[in-house]
C-alpha positions in Angstrom: 45.4 -19.5 120.2 42.6 -21.4 118.4 42.1 -25.1 118.0 42.1 -24.8 114.2 45.5 -23.1 114.0 48.5 -25.0 112.7 50.6 -24.2 115.7 48.0 -25.7 118.0 47.5 -28.8 115.9 51.1 -29.7 115.2 53.0 -28.1 118.1 51.0 -27.3 121.2 48.6 -30.3 121.3 51.1 -33.1 120.4 53.6 -31.8 123.0 50.9 -31.5 125.6 49.6 -35.0 124.8 53.0 -36.6 124.9 53.8 -35.1 128.3 50.5 -36.0 129.9 50.4 -39.5 128.5 54.0 -40.2 129.6 53.2 -39.9 133.3 50.8 -42.0 135.3 50.0 -39.8 138.4 47.0 -37.6 138.1 48.7 -34.9 140.1 51.5 -34.7 137.7 49.1 -34.7 134.7 47.2 -31.9 136.4 50.3 -29.8 136.8 51.2 -30.3 133.1 47.7 -29.4 132.0 47.6 -26.4 134.2 50.9 -25.0 132.8 49.7 -25.6 129.2 46.3 -24.1 129.9 47.7 -20.9 131.3 50.1 -20.7 128.4 47.2 -21.4 125.9 45.3 -18.5 127.4 48.3 -16.2 127.6 49.1 -16.8 123.9 47.0 -13.9 122.7 46.6 -11.6 125.8 49.2 -12.4 128.5 48.0 -9.6 130.9 44.6 -11.1 131.3 46.0 -14.4 132.8 46.4 -12.3 135.9 42.7 -11.5 135.9 41.8 -15.1 135.4 44.2 -16.1 138.3 42.9 -13.4 140.7 39.2 -14.1 139.9 39.6 -17.8 140.6 41.7 -17.2 143.6 39.0 -14.9 145.2 36.1 -17.3 144.4 38.2 -20.3 145.7 38.9 -18.2 148.9 35.2 -17.5 149.2 34.6 -21.2 149.0 37.1 -21.9 151.8 35.4 -19.3 154.0 32.0 -20.8 153.2 33.3 -24.3 154.4 34.5 -22.8 157.6 31.4 -20.7 158.3 29.2 -21.9 161.2 26.2 -19.9 160.5 24.0 -19.6 157.4 24.5 -15.9 157.3 28.2 -16.2 157.0 27.9 -18.7 154.2 25.5 -16.4 152.4 27.9 -13.5 152.8 30.7 -15.5 151.2 28.5 -16.5 148.3 27.4 -12.9 147.8 31.0 -11.7 147.7 32.0 -14.3 145.2 29.0 -13.5 142.9 29.5 -9.7 143.2 33.2 -9.8 142.4 32.9 -12.3 139.5 29.9 -10.6 137.9 31.4 -7.2 138.6 34.6 -8.2 136.8 32.5 -9.4 133.8 30.5 -6.1 133.8 33.6 -3.9 134.0 35.5 -5.6 131.2 32.5 -6.4 128.9 29.8 -3.8 129.5 31.5 -0.5 130.7 31.7 0.9 127.2 28.1 -0.2 126.4 26.8 1.3 129.7 28.5 4.7 128.9 27.3 4.7 125.4 23.7 4.0 126.6 24.0 6.9 129.1 25.2 9.2 126.3 21.9 8.7 124.6 20.5 11.1 127.2 20.4 14.6 125.8 23.3 16.9 126.9 25.4 14.0 128.3 28.6 13.2 126.6 30.9 11.0 128.7 34.1 9.7 127.1 33.7 6.1 126.3 36.5 4.0 127.9 38.3 1.6 125.6 38.6 -1.6 127.5 39.7 -4.7 125.7 37.4 -7.8 126.3 39.3 -10.7 127.8 38.8 -13.8 125.7 36.5 -16.4 127.3 35.6 -14.2 130.4 31.8 -15.0 129.9 32.5 -18.7 129.9 35.0 -19.1 132.7 33.0 -16.6 135.0 30.0 -18.9 134.7 32.0 -22.0 135.4 33.5 -20.4 138.6 29.9 -19.3 139.6 28.6 -22.9 139.1 31.2 -24.1 141.6 30.5 -21.5 144.4 26.7 -21.8 144.0 26.7 -25.6 144.1 29.0 -25.5 147.1 26.5 -23.2 148.9 23.7 -25.5 148.0 25.6 -28.6 149.3 25.7 -30.3 146.0 29.5 -30.6 145.8 32.4 -30.9 148.3 34.8 -28.1 148.9 38.0 -28.1 146.7 40.7 -27.3 149.1 43.5 -27.3 146.5 43.7 -24.0 144.6 45.7 -25.4 141.7 43.0 -28.0 141.1 40.3 -25.3 141.1 42.4 -23.1 138.8 42.8 -26.2 136.5 39.0 -26.7 136.4 38.4 -23.1 135.4 41.3 -22.7 133.0 41.4 -26.2 131.4 42.2 -25.2 127.8 39.8 -27.5 125.9 36.8 -25.5 127.3 38.4 -22.3 128.5 37.9 -20.0 125.5 34.4 -20.8 124.2 32.9 -23.6 126.3 31.0 -25.7 126.7 30.3 -24.4 130.2 31.5 -27.3 132.3 30.1 -27.5 135.8 32.3 -28.5 138.6 29.9 -31.3 139.7 30.4 -33.0 136.3 34.2 -33.1 136.6 34.6 -33.1 140.4 35.9 -36.7 140.5 38.0 -36.5 137.4 39.9 -33.5 138.7 41.4 -35.7 141.5 41.4 -39.1 139.8 40.8 -40.1 136.1 41.9 -42.8 133.8 43.2 -42.2 130.3 42.3 -45.2 128.1 43.0 -46.2 124.6 39.3 -46.2 123.8 39.0 -42.6 125.2 42.1 -41.5 123.2 40.8 -43.0 119.9 37.2 -41.7 120.3 38.6 -38.3 121.4 40.7 -38.0 118.3 37.8 -38.9 116.1 35.5 -36.4 117.8 38.2 -33.7 117.6 38.7 -34.3 113.9 35.0 -34.2 113.2 34.7 -30.9 115.0 37.8 -29.6 113.1 36.0 -30.5 109.8 32.9 -28.7 110.9 34.9 -25.6 111.6 37.4 -25.6 108.8 35.6 -27.1 105.9 32.0 -25.9 106.6 32.0 -22.9 109.0 34.9 -21.1 107.4 33.4 -21.6 103.8 30.1 -20.4 105.0 31.7 -17.3 106.6 33.3 -16.4 103.3 29.8 -16.5 101.7 28.5 -14.3 104.6 31.3 -11.7 104.1 30.7 -11.6 100.4 26.9 -11.2 100.7 26.4 -9.2 103.8 29.6 -7.2 104.1 30.0 -6.1 100.5 30.7 -2.5 99.6 27.3 -2.4 97.7 25.3 -3.9 100.6 22.6 -1.3 100.1 22.0 -2.6 96.5 22.1 -6.3 96.9 19.1 -8.4 95.8 16.7 -10.4 97.9 18.2 -13.6 96.8 21.7 -12.5 97.8 20.5 -11.3 101.2 18.8 -14.7 101.8 21.8 -16.6 100.7 23.9 -14.5 103.1 21.7 -15.1 106.2 21.3 -18.8 105.4 25.1 -19.1 105.2 25.4 -17.3 108.5 22.9 -19.6 110.1 25.1 -22.6 109.1 28.3 -20.8 109.9 27.4 -20.0 113.5 26.1 -23.6 114.0 29.2 -25.4 112.6 31.5 -22.9 114.1 30.3 -23.3 117.7 29.2 -27.0 117.6 32.6 -27.7 115.9 34.4 -26.0 118.7 32.3 -27.9 121.3 33.1 -31.2 119.4 36.8 -30.4 119.6 36.6 -29.5 123.3 34.7 -32.8 124.0 37.3 -34.8 122.0 40.2 -33.1 123.7 38.6 -33.8 127.1 38.4 -37.5 126.3 42.1 -37.6 125.2 43.0 -36.3 128.7 40.4 -38.4 130.6 37.6 -35.9 131.0 34.0 -36.5 130.0 32.4 -33.2 129.0 28.6 -33.2 128.4 27.2 -32.6 125.0 26.5 -28.9 124.0 24.6 -29.4 120.8 22.0 -32.0 119.6 21.1 -31.2 116.0 19.1 -28.0 116.8 18.0 -27.4 113.3 15.7 -30.5 113.3 13.6 -28.9 116.1 9.9 -28.7 115.7 9.5 -25.8 118.1 11.6 -23.0 119.4 11.3 -24.5 122.9 12.9 -27.7 121.5 15.5 -25.7 119.7 16.8 -24.3 123.0 16.9 -27.7 124.5 19.3 -28.7 121.6 21.3 -25.4 121.1 24.2 -24.4 123.5 22.8 -26.8 126.1 25.3 -25.8 128.7 24.2 -22.1 128.6 20.5 -22.8 128.6 20.7 -25.2 131.5 22.9 -22.8 133.4 20.3 -20.0 133.2 17.6 -22.6 134.0 19.3 -24.0 137.1 21.0 -20.9 138.5 18.5 -18.2 137.6 15.1 -19.3 136.2 14.3 -21.8 138.9 15.7 -19.8 141.8 13.5 -16.9 140.7 10.5 -19.1 141.0 10.5 -21.0 137.6 7.0 -22.0 136.5 5.7 -21.8 140.0 5.4 -18.1 140.5 6.0 -15.0 138.3 6.7 -17.2 135.3 6.3 -14.2 132.8 8.8 -12.1 134.8 11.2 -14.9 135.3 11.2 -15.7 131.6 11.7 -12.1 130.7 14.8 -11.7 133.0 16.3 -14.9 131.7 16.1 -13.9 128.0 17.1 -10.4 128.6 20.2 -11.6 130.3 20.8 -14.3 127.8 20.8 -11.7 125.1 23.1 -9.4 127.1 25.5 -12.3 127.9 26.2 -12.7 124.2 27.3 -9.2 123.7 27.4 -5.6 124.8 25.1 -4.2 122.1 21.4 -3.5 121.7 21.1 -6.0 118.9 21.9 -8.8 121.4 19.3 -7.5 123.9 16.8 -7.3 121.1 17.7 -10.9 120.1 17.1 -12.1 123.6 13.7 -10.3 123.8 12.7 -11.7 120.4 13.1 -15.2 121.9 11.1 -14.1 124.9 8.2 -13.0 122.8 8.3 -15.9 120.4 8.5 -18.5 123.1 5.6 -16.8 124.9 3.6 -16.8 121.7 4.6 -20.4 121.0 3.5 -21.6 124.4 0.1 -19.9 124.1 -0.7 -20.5 120.4 1.6 -22.9 118.6 2.2 -25.7 121.0 -1.5 -26.5 121.5 -1.7 -26.9 117.7 1.1 -29.6 117.9 -1.5 -32.0 119.4 -3.7 -31.6 116.4 -1.2 -31.6 113.5 1.8 -33.8 112.5 4.9 -32.4 114.3 7.1 -32.6 111.1 5.1 -29.7 109.5 6.6 -27.4 112.1 10.2 -28.0 111.0 10.4 -25.3 108.4 8.5 -22.6 110.4 10.8 -23.2 113.4 13.9 -23.1 111.2 12.8 -19.8 109.7 12.0 -18.3 113.1 15.6 -19.1 114.1 17.0 -17.7 110.9 15.2 -14.5 111.6 16.7 -14.5 115.1 20.2 -14.9 113.6 19.6 -11.9 111.4 19.1 -9.8 114.6 22.1 -11.6 116.1 24.4 -10.8 113.2 23.8 -7.1 112.5 25.1 -5.0 115.3 24.3 -1.9 113.3 20.5 -1.3 113.2 20.7 0.7 110.0 22.2 -2.3 108.2 19.6 -4.6 109.9 16.8 -2.4 108.5 18.4 -2.4 105.1 18.6 -6.2 105.2 14.9 -6.4 106.1 14.1 -4.0 103.3 15.7 -6.5 100.9 13.9 -9.5 102.5 10.4 -8.1 102.9 10.4 -5.6 100.0 12.0 -7.4 97.1 10.9 -4.7 94.6 13.4 -2.2 96.1 16.5 -3.9 94.5 15.0 -6.8 92.7 14.5 -10.4 93.8 17.3 -11.8 91.9 20.0 -10.3 89.8 23.0 -11.7 87.8 25.3 -11.7 90.9 22.7 -13.7 92.9 22.2 -16.3 90.1 26.0 -16.8 90.1 26.3 -17.0 93.8 23.4 -19.5 94.2 24.8 -21.6 91.4 28.3 -21.7 93.0 27.2 -22.5 96.5 24.0 -24.6 96.2 25.8 -27.8 96.6 27.6 -26.5 99.7 24.2 -25.5 101.2 22.8 -29.0 100.5 25.9 -30.5 102.2 25.5 -28.1 105.1 21.9 -29.1 105.5 22.6 -32.8 105.5 25.5 -32.4 108.0 23.3 -30.4 110.4 20.8 -33.3 110.6 21.3 -36.8 112.2 21.1 -38.5 108.8 24.7 -39.8 109.0 24.3 -41.1 112.7 21.0 -42.7 111.6 22.8 -44.6 108.8 25.5 -45.7 111.3 22.7 -46.9 113.7 21.1 -48.9 110.9 24.5 -50.6 110.5 24.7 -51.5 114.2 24.0 -55.1 113.4 27.2 -55.4 111.6 29.2 -53.7 114.4 30.8 -56.9 115.8 31.8 -58.0 112.3 33.3 -54.6 111.6 35.1 -54.4 115.0 36.8 -57.8 114.3 38.0 -56.7 110.9 41.5 -55.3 111.1 41.0 -53.8 107.6 38.1 -51.7 108.9 40.3 -50.3 111.7 42.9 -49.4 109.2 40.4 -47.8 106.9 39.0 -45.8 109.7 42.4 -44.5 110.8 43.3 -43.7 107.2 40.0 -41.8 106.8 40.6 -39.8 110.0 44.1 -38.9 108.7 42.7 -37.9 105.3 40.2 -35.5 107.0 43.0 -34.0 109.1 45.2 -33.6 106.0 42.3 -32.0 104.2 41.7 -29.6 107.0 45.4 -28.8 107.2 45.5 -28.0 103.5 42.5 -25.8 103.8 44.1 -23.9 106.7 47.3 -23.4 104.7 45.4 -22.1 101.7 43.1 -19.8 103.5 43.6 -16.9 105.9 40.0 -16.8 107.0 39.8 -18.7 110.3 37.9 -16.9 113.0 35.9 -18.4 115.9 32.7 -16.5 116.3 32.1 -17.2 120.0 35.5 -15.8 121.0 33.9 -12.4 121.1 31.2 -13.5 123.6 
């Protein structure tokens, strides 16, 4: 089930909200949310609910053992067991086929590749469970003695499938006691609808452009301009797809009394790749920083090694394919180059001049991310860096650019903080606007109009994937 499906919007979510809002006790609300969350996950793959339950039960049990341990060695053993089992489960289901295919590259070896389906969201809920057990070991949180509360934390449907990666420490108090307020509901609905618009009105349209440009039957003969349009569209598709999902998750959390941290902060206005990764998928980058990079030594010792390990695993986390590994290593190299060469130049030049080079560096990274087939990736680079092979622009490219130029401009504006900036400039009129009943009515009407527009788009189109479901 996806947030942008009609069943979720008009059956699942309203029913869940009505039941949760109709009771006052947090315990009863938690039970309702847990039942709906497990149903939400089981909607597509019922069998993998068992894996989710068993994984969380084992990690919760390791936490109980850790709390009862008297010696540090026993606590470390419980932590090690939890990490081995959770990472082992992730490796088995996500990387077994990739490992076998890699071994088969050795001459005279031909092992049958097992066909194991990837449980949706396993990368996200595994990291969430790990954050709990590691923080417990470090003493940063208290033991959660209720298994159903721990299962609710891991399986809470707003963030279960594609994040953001919510750490237990951030919702520890809200699991046991939270307050659902009218302001939270209103702001949550607004944030959810904004995310839905990002997904349905921008990401889905960008995805259709990507499919037409980069998945066409005559891909080998496309012009440079068509290839550029395709990768630009993908750059906006993946941003609005994932940030839209994060917005919807944050909005849903507010409706139920949870406060999830931000996961995106306008990454395409970054003036360096380092800044980009402080703004893009914040929950993942901070997870690797706090639970891997710093424990390995961070900047204090073996910095190069630590950075390499983090980016190798970041790439591998995104998918069981060599292109994702290459994508991670690309960022390792470019960040190293940036730290040694580019960042010192920032002190001597206006920072705004680095906006376009940074954006192009990330577009290049997304080309590696997109093409899982290296032969198609090299064909794409042939079109980009050798325009003479198929021409820079043909008739098809002219038509495509003419059709989608306005959309690209809208996507560019929507990916920048221009609209929030305008809202901030109107801050002086905030009290007047808040007192005006007409403004409240107009705001509600506008939200309903956006929801209606998204609904109409969903009814009219069959294209509605979430990119990060496969990660």
